[in-house]
C-alpha positions in Angstrom: 13.8 13.6 -20.5 11.1 11.2 -21.8 10.3 10.4 -25.4 13.9 10.1 -26.6 16.5 7.4 -26.3 19.6 8.2 -24.2 22.7 8.6 -26.3 24.2 5.6 -24.4 21.8 3.2 -22.8 22.7 0.2 -20.5 22.2 -2.4 -23.2 25.9 -3.2 -23.3 26.8 -2.3 -19.7 28.8 -5.1 -18.1 26.7 -6.8 -15.4 28.1 -7.4 -12.0 27.1 -11.0 -11.2 27.0 -11.9 -7.5 26.3 -15.2 -5.8 26.2 -15.2 -2.0 23.9 -14.7 0.9 20.5 -13.3 -0.1 18.0 -11.2 1.8 14.7 -11.8 0.1 11.3 -13.5 0.7 10.6 -16.9 -0.8 8.3 -17.6 -3.7 5.4 -18.6 -1.3 4.8 -14.9 -0.9 3.2 -14.7 -4.3 0.2 -16.7 -3.0 -0.9 -13.5 -1.1 -1.9 -11.7 -4.3 -2.6 -14.7 -6.5 -5.3 -16.1 -4.2 -7.1 -12.8 -4.4 -6.8 -12.6 -8.2 -7.9 -16.2 -9.0 -11.4 -16.4 -7.5 -12.0 -20.1 -7.8 -8.5 -21.4 -7.1 -7.0 -22.7 -3.9 -3.3 -22.8 -3.0 -2.3 -25.7 -0.8 1.2 -25.3 0.5 2.9 -28.6 1.4 5.3 -27.5 4.1 6.0 -26.8 7.7 4.3 -24.8 10.4 6.7 -22.0 9.6 5.2 -21.8 6.1 1.7 -21.7 7.6 2.7 -18.8 10.0 4.4 -16.9 7.1 1.3 -17.0 4.9 -1.2 -16.2 7.7 0.8 -13.2 8.9 1.8 -11.9 5.5 -1.8 -12.1 4.2 -3.3 -10.7 7.3 -6.1 -13.3 7.1 -7.0 -15.7 9.9 -7.2 -19.3 8.8 -10.7 -19.7 10.3 -11.9 -17.1 7.8 -11.4 -19.9 5.2 -9.2 -18.0 2.6 -8.3 -19.6 -0.7 -5.0 -20.9 0.6 -3.9 -23.3 3.3 -1.0 -25.5 4.5 -0.7 -29.3 4.6 1.8 -29.4 7.4 4.6 -31.9 7.2 5.6 -33.5 10.6 9.0 -35.0 11.4 7.7 -38.5 10.7 6.7 -37.4 7.2 10.2 -35.9 6.5 11.8 -39.1 7.8 9.7 -41.2 5.4 8.1 -43.2 8.3 4.5 -42.7 6.9 3.0 -42.7 3.5 2.7 -38.9 2.9 1.2 -39.4 -0.5 -1.8 -41.2 1.0 -2.2 -38.6 3.7 -2.0 -35.8 1.1 -4.6 -37.5 -1.1 -6.9 -37.8 1.9 -6.5 -34.1 2.9 -7.1 -32.9 -0.7 -10.3 -35.0 -1.0 -11.5 -33.6 2.3 -10.7 -30.0 1.2 -12.5 -30.4 -2.1 -15.6 -32.0 -0.5 -15.8 -29.0 1.9 -15.1 -26.4 -0.7 -17.1 -27.2 -3.9 -16.3 -23.7 -5.3 -12.7 -24.8 -6.0 -12.0 -25.3 -9.7 -8.2 -25.1 -9.7 -6.0 -26.5 -7.0 -2.3 -25.7 -6.8 0.0 -27.9 -4.8 2.9 -25.6 -3.8 6.1 -27.1 -2.6 7.8 -25.2 0.2 11.0 -27.2 -0.3 12.5 -29.4 -3.1 10.9 -32.8 -3.4 14.1 -34.4 -2.0 13.5 -32.6 1.3 9.7 -33.1 1.7 9.9 -36.7 0.4 7.0 -36.0 -2.0 6.8 -35.8 -5.8 4.2 -33.1 -6.1 4.2 -33.2 -9.9 3.1 -36.8 -9.9 0.7 -36.1 -7.1 -0.9 -33.3 -9.1 -1.3 -35.6 -12.2 -2.9 -38.3 -10.0 -5.3 -35.9 -8.3 -6.3 -34.2 -11.6 -7.3 -37.6 -12.9 -9.2 -38.4 -9.8 -11.1 -35.1 -9.5 -11.6 -34.3 -13.2 -13.4 -32.6 -14.8 -14.6 -30.6 -11.8 -11.1 -29.6 -10.5 -7.7 -29.3 -12.2 -4.7 -29.9 -10.0 -1.4 -28.3 -10.8 1.9 -27.9 -8.9 4.8 -25.5 -8.6 7.6 -24.7 -6.2 7.6 -21.8 -3.9 10.8 -23.0 -2.1 13.2 -20.3 -0.9 16.0 -22.6 -2.1 14.6 -22.6 -5.6 12.7 -19.3 -5.9 12.8 -15.7 -4.7 9.9 -13.4 -3.9 8.1 -12.8 -7.2 9.3 -16.0 -8.8 6.3 -17.7 -7.1 3.9 -16.0 -9.5 6.1 -16.9 -12.5 6.2 -20.5 -11.4 2.4 -20.6 -10.9 1.6 -19.1 -14.3 4.2 -21.3 -16.1 2.6 -24.4 -14.5 -0.8 -23.3 -16.1 0.5 -22.8 -19.7 0.9 -26.5 -20.8 -2.7 -27.2 -19.7 -4.3 -24.3 -21.6 -6.5 -25.3 -24.6 -5.3 -24.8 -28.1 -6.7 -22.2 -30.5 -6.1 -20.8 -34.0 -7.7 -17.5 -33.2 -5.8 -14.2 -33.4 -5.8 -13.1 -29.8 -3.9 -10.8 -27.5 -2.9 -12.2 -24.1 -2.0 -10.0 -21.2 0.3 -11.9 -18.9 0.8 -11.2 -15.2 -1.5 -10.7 -12.2 -2.9 -7.2 -11.8 -5.6 -5.9 -9.4 -8.9 -6.1 -11.1 -9.4 -2.4 -11.3 -6.0 -1.9 -13.0 -6.7 -4.8 -15.4 -10.0 -3.2 -16.3 -8.2 0.1 -17.1 -5.8 -1.7 -19.5 -8.7 -3.5 -21.2 -10.6 -0.3 -21.6 -7.7 1.5 -23.2 -7.2 -1.4 -25.7 -10.9 -1.6 -26.4 -11.0 2.1 -27.2 -8.4 1.4 -29.9 -10.5 -1.4 -31.3 -8.5 -4.2 -29.7 -11.2 -6.4 -28.1 -10.1 -10.0 -28.6 -8.0 -9.9 -25.4 -7.5 -12.6 -22.7 -5.7 -12.4 -19.4 -3.3 -14.9 -17.6 -4.2 -15.5 -14.9 -8.0 -15.2 -15.5 -10.2 -14.2 -12.6 -12.1 -17.5 -13.0 -11.0 -20.8 -14.5 -13.9 -20.8 -16.9 -12.3 -17.7 -18.6 -8.9 -19.3 -18.9 -7.2 -18.2 -22.2 -6.4 -20.5 -25.1 -3.0 -20.5 -26.8 -1.9 -21.1 -30.3 0.3 -19.9 -33.2 -1.8 -16.8 -33.7 -1.6 -15.7 -30.0 0.5 -12.7 -29.3 1.3 -11.8 -25.7 2.4 -8.7 -23.7 3.9 -9.0 -20.3 2.8 -6.6 -17.5 5.4 -7.9 -15.0 9.2 -8.2 -15.7 9.7 -11.3 -13.5 7.8 -13.8 -15.8 10.8 -15.4 -17.5 9.6 -19.0 -17.1 6.1 -18.1 -18.2 7.5 -16.3 -21.2 9.5 -19.4 -22.2 6.4 -21.6 -21.7 4.3 -19.5 -23.9 6.9 -19.5 -26.7 7.0 -23.3 -26.5 3.2 -23.2 -27.2 3.8 -21.2 -30.3 2.7 -17.8 -29.0 4.7 -14.7 -29.9 6.0 -12.0 -27.5 5.4 -8.3 -28.1 8.6 -6.8 -26.7 8.1 -3.5 -25.0 9.0 -1.5 -21.9 6.8 -2.3 -19.0 3.8 -0.1 -18.2 5.2 1.9 -15.3 4.8 5.7 -15.5 3.4 7.7 -18.4 6.2 6.9 -20.8 6.4 3.2 -20.0 2.6 2.8 -20.4 2.6 4.7 -23.7 5.4 2.6 -25.1 3.8 -0.6 -24.0 0.4 0.4 -25.5 2.2 1.6 -28.7 3.9 -1.7 -29.2 0.5 -3.5 -29.0 -1.2 -0.9 -31.2 1.5 -1.3 -33.9 1.1 -5.1 -33.8 -2.7 -4.7 -34.4 -2.4 -1.9 -37.0 -4.0 0.8 -34.9 -3.9 4.2 -36.7 -1.6 6.7 -34.9 -4.3 9.4 -34.7 -6.6 6.9 -33.0 -3.8 5.9 -30.6 -3.1 9.5 -29.8 -6.7 10.3 -29.2 -7.2 7.4 -26.8 -4.0 8.0 -24.8 -3.7 11.8 -24.8 -6.0 12.5 -21.8 -4.8 9.7 -19.4 -1.2 10.4 -20.3 -1.6 14.1 -19.5 -3.2 13.1 -16.1 -0.3 10.8 -15.4 2.3 13.4 -16.3 0.6 15.9 -14.0 0.5 13.5 -11.1 4.1 12.5 -11.6 5.2 16.2 -11.7 3.9 16.7 -8.1 6.3 13.9 -6.8 9.1 15.0 -9.1 9.6 18.2 -7.1 10.8 16.0 -4.3 12.6 13.4 -6.3 14.5 15.5 -8.9 18.3 15.4 -8.6 18.1 12.8 -5.8 20.1 9.6 -6.0 18.7 6.0 -5.6 20.3 2.6 -4.9 18.4 -0.6 -5.6 19.0 -3.9 -3.7 17.9 -6.9 -5.7 14.4 -8.0 -4.5 11.4 -8.2 -6.9 12.9 -8.0 -10.5 11.0 -4.7 -10.8 14.2 -2.8 -10.3 15.3 -2.1 -13.8 11.9 -0.8 -15.1 11.5 1.3 -11.9 15.0 2.7 -12.4 14.0 3.7 -15.9 10.9 5.4 -14.7 12.6 7.3 -11.8 15.5 8.5 -13.9 13.6 9.5 -17.0 10.3 10.7 -15.6 11.3 11.8 -12.1 14.8 13.2 -12.6 16.6 10.9 -10.2 20.1 9.4 -10.6 20.6 5.7 -10.3 23.8 4.6 -8.5 23.2 0.9 -8.6 20.3 -1.2 -9.9 20.4 -4.7 -8.5 18.0 -7.4 -9.6 17.8 -11.1 -8.6 17.7 -12.2 -12.3 18.3 -10.2 -15.4 16.2 -11.7 -18.3 17.5 -9.8 -21.3 14.7 -11.1 -23.6 12.3 -9.3 -21.4 14.3 -6.3 -20.3 16.2 -5.3 -23.5 13.7 -2.4 -24.2 14.2 -1.1 -20.6 18.0 -1.3 -20.7 18.0 0.7 -23.9 16.1 3.5 -22.2 18.1 3.5 -19.0 20.9 6.0 -19.4 24.5 4.8 -19.0 25.9 5.3 -15.5 24.6 3.0 -12.8 26.1 -0.3 -11.8 23.8 -3.1 -13.0 24.1 -6.1 -10.7 22.5 -9.5 -10.9 22.1 -11.8 -7.9 23.2 -10.9 -4.4 26.0 -11.1 -2.0 24.4 -9.0 0.7 27.5 -8.1 2.6 29.3 -6.8 -0.5 26.2 -4.9 -1.6 25.8 -3.4 1.9 29.3 -2.1 1.7 28.7 -0.5 -1.7 25.4 1.0 -0.4 27.0 2.5 2.7 29.8 4.0 0.6 27.3 5.5 -1.9 24.9 6.8 0.7 22.2 7.4 -1.9 19.4 9.8 -1.0 17.1 6.8 -1.2 17.8 3.0 -0.9 15.3 0.5 -2.0 15.6 -2.8 -0.1 13.9 -5.6 1.7 12.3 -5.3 5.2 15.3 -7.0 6.9 17.7 -4.4 5.6 15.6 -1.3 5.9 15.6 -0.8 9.7 19.4 -1.2 10.1 20.0 1.2 7.3 17.5 3.7 8.7 19.4 3.5 12.0 22.5 4.5 10.1 20.8 7.6 8.8 19.8 6.4 5.4 16.4 6.9 3.9 14.9 3.6 2.7 11.9 2.3 0.7 10.5 -1.2 1.3 10.7 -3.1 -2.0 7.8 -5.4 -1.1 5.4 -2.4 -1.1 6.1 -1.9 -4.8 4.6 -5.3 -5.5 1.5 -5.1 -3.2 0.5 -1.6 -4.3 -1.3 -0.9 -7.6 1.4 0.9 -9.7 0.8 0.0 -13.4 -0.6 2.2 -16.2 -1.5 5.8 -16.4 -3.9 6.2 -13.5 -1.4 4.8 -11.0 1.7 6.6 -12.3 1.3 9.4 -9.7 0.9 6.8 -6.9 4.1 5.0 -8.1 6.1 8.2 -8.0 4.6 9.2 -4.6 5.8 5.9 -3.1 9.4 7.0 -3.6 8.8 10.6 -2.7 7.1 9.8 0.6 10.2 8.6 2.6 12.2 11.6 1.4 9.4 14.0 2.4 9.1 12.3 5.8 12.9 12.7 6.3 12.8 16.4 5.4 9.9 17.0 7.9 11.7 15.2 10.7 15.1 16.8 10.1 14.3 20.0 12.2 13.3 17.8 15.1 16.6 15.8 15.2 18.6 18.4 17.3 15.7 18.6 19.9 15.6 14.8 20.2 19.4 14.7 20.7 19.2 17.4 23.3 16.5 15.5 25.2 18.7 12.5 25.3 
């Protein structure tokens, strides 16, 4: 049931901490959605040919189409320290910027720690910023699979931007986290209807619209994986508006309510603005709930969306969570979610994939949410799965996408029920 706190939430549930082999994408993957969001930015990955192939195939964009990302490929002689890689990198960046005058922000993204690639990208970014200012600002962050997992790439990117943001004394709301433009516009429209108009976004669509930060800045996160960005904003003096994340009708309402309370919005105005979109969201969710209700779900750690999604599925879709795994559990960010998630599931942080596979096979949940590398083997064992990566690449935030979010989980269960009558025929044919 939504709207009420469970008698016992998961705030004090012991966390099963695991450290072992992981099955997740690296932080470079975040470039796929960030380069589409930030329209005058360019992401230059300093890495191997493997990194170049990963980005090209994951983005579905051919390099000759000149997307806003690329790879400065390190050869064996670079890694061996036989050439001056700094000089070569400076030359390639200068060539890139001369060919692409539309670039206003350049991110040097490390594919491995600096000890491996033999380059200090932080110092390189400072040097290049000085050389190409004021036209281009150069920043750096790590997308290394050794240092980051999947969605941490966005967190590292946004955290690298915060120290360079201008100072302001203005009272402003900052929405933090990359959203598709149409979804971001929906959020801004809802806030504007409540009279909250002094709103900035990080990341901004264009560098000229970059937010300013100061002691009167309050910020609301739209993604649960932004722990480093959260810490960077606090260091700049901004204040966090703690709230559940805007997934589903309930989560969106609670997120908006926290902001409305901060800005003194009258309750009758809040109700008038949210009533119609919330009703649409609840109606859309109800269609998927018919499939999801009373079904069990098991989350492998992948995107850090797992705890908010478990809250949404259990409270709004009637599912039962068996285990909710997350790569990292940031309690400062997830405390409101844990309070809403009813006691019962195992909460695990980190991953030891073999141990978790054993638990997943023993549980045999109706639906298992996992990465691409685990989905096919589990499907072959007769278990229904949902690709975790699809939950990041699909618009799922706020009221208008709530039904789509629920449908993403209902679809594999519906497919399985439709295929079930065909199974005996297929076995007979074999």
